[in-house]
N, C-alpha and C positions, 0 to 999 in steps of 0.2 A: 423547372429545376427541382432536384430531389431535396426534400426537407429533412431536417434532423429527426422529426417525429416519425418519419417513415423507416428509419433504420435503428432508432434507439432501443435499448432494453427498457421495457416498462416495469414499473414497480421494482427498482433495483434493491439488492441486498443492502441493508444499512447496519451500522454499528452504533452503540450508545457510548457516550464519552466516559462513563463509569465502568465499562467493561475492562477487565485486565488485558494487558498486552498479550498474555498467553492465550486467553480465550479468543481474542481477536485474530491472532495468528493461526490458531487452530481452525477457526471458522473460515478464514480466507483460504487456507491451504485445503481444507475439506471441500470447498466449493470450486477450487481451481481458479480463483480470481486473485488479482494482484493488488486490489484496493477497493475501498467502498466509502460512500459518504457517511459522515458522522452526524447523527440527528439527535437532538434533544427536544422532546415533545414533538412539535411539528416543524421546528426550525432546523435548517441545515447549519451546523456550526463548524464544519471542517471536512477534511478528507483524510483517511488513513490508508497508506500504502505499505507494502512489505518493505520498500526502501525506507520509509519513515521509521519502521520498527528497527531495521538494521542500523540506521543512523543513530537512533536513540541508544541502542545497546553500545555502539562504538564510542559514544560520548558519555557513557555512564561509568563511574569508577568500578573497579573490580570487587570491592568489598563494601558492605553497608558502612555509613559514616562512623557508627559507634565501634565497629570492629576494626576499621582502618585506623582510628585514633588509638585504639589499644595496641595495634601492631607497631605504630610509630613510637609510642611511649615505651613499649617493651616491658618485660618483667624478668626477674631473675630466673624463674622457672623456664621461661621461653629460651633464655640463653643456655641454660643447663641442658635442655632437651636438644638444642641444636648441636651443642658440643658433644653430647652422648651419641647423636646420630653419626657424626664424623668419626668419633672414636670407634664405634661399632663397625663402620665401614672399613676403617684402617685395620681393625683386628680381624677382619674377614667374617664377622658375624652377620652375613647378609640376610639370613632368615629373620632375625630380630628386626632388622631395618624394614624389610618388606612388610612384616606384620604391623609395625608401627605406622607405616604409610597407609595401610588399609583401615586402621582405626583412628583416623583423624577426628579429633573432638570438635572441630569447628564445622558447623552446618554449612552446606553450600548455599550461596545466595542466589535465589531465583529472581533475577531482575524482571523477567516478564510477568511474574505473578505479583510483584510488589509495586508495579506501576500501571497506570491506566491509559486508555486510548487518548483521553483528553490531554495527557502530558506529552504525547508523541505526535499527535496529528498535525497536519498542516492546517492553519487557521484561515488561509486564503482560499476562497471557493471560486473556482472558474466555472462559469455557466453561460448558457445561451438559452433563448426562448425556443419553443418547439417549432416555430416557423422559420428559424434560421436555416440557411442552405447548408448542405453537407460541405460544399466548398469553403464556406465561411468557417465551419467547425474545423476543417482540416488546416486552414490557414491559422486560426487561433491556436490550435494545438502545436503547430510548428513554431510559431513565434514565442509561445509560452514554454515550449519544451516540456509538454505534459502528454500523458497517454489517455486521458479521459476528461470529459466535460460533463458536468451535471446539466440536465435539462430541467429548467424551472419555469413554471407557469405562475408568474408573479413571484411569491415566496414559496410556493408549493413544489416540492420535488416530484416530478412525474416520470423521470427516466434518466438514463445515463447513456452517453455515446462514447465509444472507445475508438482508439486507432484501429483495432481489429474490425469493428463495425464498418468503418470507412473502407478498409482494405477489402472486405467482403463485397461492399457495394461496387467498388472499382472492378473486382474480379467478375462480378455478375453483370458488368457493363451497364449499371444503373445510372452512371454519371455521363454516359455518352449522349451528346446532343446531335440531333440529325439536322443537317443543313441541306436544303434543296437548292440546287443550282439553277434550275429552270422553273419558272412559274408556269402554270397551265396556260396554254394558248386559248384565246377566245373561240377559235374555230375548232379546237380539239380539247374539250373540257376534261378535267380530271376524271378518272374512272369513278363510276357511281354517280356522276352529276350529269344527267342528260336533260 
């Protein structure tokens, strides 16, 4: 039976928990991979996927807390500028409105640069030992609805096996079992055994 160690990627790319989400996303995109183990020292502490990053962004407010609070409280200047905007549009002074829109005094909040891998990663680590069968890995991935498994030798990360690795093994017919219907007859030994 084909073992996980025979199809895994050895020495996988890893991320640190203190890396910003922007740095992690750039690294994953640059390497054309969709996720990586998160390692602190020699310990695997989680996994970060592009889905984790998207989910984190989707659940993060649009403004930093201090600016959001300022917007809720409001101020007289803010109300006057909103009123002036609509007055200018009604008066047909579109050029002034466009210029004001270009010169917004509020900085854009870069969520990815202000949060870390440790904040967005999945803390549950799915793993198998290197001697597990590829069939067991495929079954595990299907039941857990995941696309990758870490390969751990004890607590040490030695590889990663993905759904793509398993698909390649299937395409290469590496999971095919040969079953012989007839056993060699004693009068007619198998070739090479005389």
